[in-house]
N, C-alpha and C positions, 0 to 999 in steps of 0.2 A: 538749569533754570531757562526759563525759553520768552519768550515775547506775546505781551497781549494787548490788543487793541479792542476798548470797550467804546461802543455806538447805543444809538436808543433812544439817547435821554430828553429830556423836552418839557416842556412846562405842560399841567395838562389836572382839568379839572377833578374835585374831591371825585368819588366815584367812576373817574376813569383809568385807562387801561397802557400801560406802557410794555413795550419787550426791548429787553435788551439783547446786546445780541457783545461776546468779547472773542476775538479772534487770538486763537493760538499758532506760535509758531513753529512747537515743538512737534518731532519725526514722531512722537512717541506720544503721541494729546489720550489717544486711547486707552491708554488703561493710565493717563494721571490725574489726579482726581481736583475738582476748581469748584471754586466755592464765590457766592459775590460775598461781600463786608459793603459793608457804608457811613458815612460817617454826616451826618448835624455841621452845625459851624457850633465851636463851643465845647463838641463833646466829642467822646474817645471813639474811633473807629469799631465798628459793629460788624456781629458773623449777622447772616444774611441767612446764606442758605447755603450748601454741598450736596456733590455729589460724585461717586466714588466709579474711579475707570470701569472695573468690569462689575459687569450688573446693575452700575447706574444707579447702584442707589441711594437713596436724598436721603436730608437730614438740614428740615427748616427752624430758627429763631423761633420764637412761643408769639413773637409780637408780628409775624407775617405769613404763618402757616397756618387753613384754609387761606389764603389770598394771591401766595405769589406763587408760583412752580418753577423751579429750575430744571435747562432737559439740557439734551447732546447733539450733537450732531458731527460723530466719528469722520468720518467721510470729508466736511466739511472745516476738520479742526474747527470746532464755534461751541461754545456754552451758548447759554440762552436764561435769560428769566423776564420769565411772563408775570407781571403785575395787576393784578386782578385791584378791583376794589380799595383806590388808592385812596391815603386819608393826610391832611396834611401835615402831616408829624412823620409821613415816611421822605417830606423833603430833605435832600441828602447826594453831598456825591457818592456814586455808583462805584467803587471796585469793585476789578474780577483780580483771583488771587488761582493762582497753582502752586503744586508738591509733590513734586515724584510720591515722596517717600513717608504719607501723610500719617499721625494718627488718631487714634478716633479721639484716643483720649485731650485732646489737644487741637483738634482740628477746628473749635469755633474762637481759638489765641488767633491775633494775625502773628504773635510772631512762627508759630507753623510753619508763613506759609516765606519761602524765595522766590516768587514772582509777582508782580505787581504790574496792573495797567495800569495809566495816565488820568483813568476817571471819567465817569460822565455825570453831568448833572439833571436828577430827575425835581422837578419842584411841581409840589401840589396845591394850589389854590382852592383856598374855601369858597 
């Protein structure tokens, strides 16, 4: 497992932007797939985006595709989520997750990940 610490959440108006950061403690960070999930009040935790270690391939949920961008800086052991054109329905607690041996078949499922951050609140006002 790896320790993950998110930052960058806050309150923003609809149409605005935020960038979330997730700092990881793992020495083998560069090869570890990293993902962002979100959870709105009363709803299940929902997959947003994932980035693989080698090559940096990415995959997005349809709900964020074209608006959110996941990236990583392996020199800083940090993964980012750039969120543009934010909507009120993006309001949620956003979590960073990691799993060294992630399967493509289950990459959108929360139980597939064994390391989670504490979450950061994102609130989008209309």
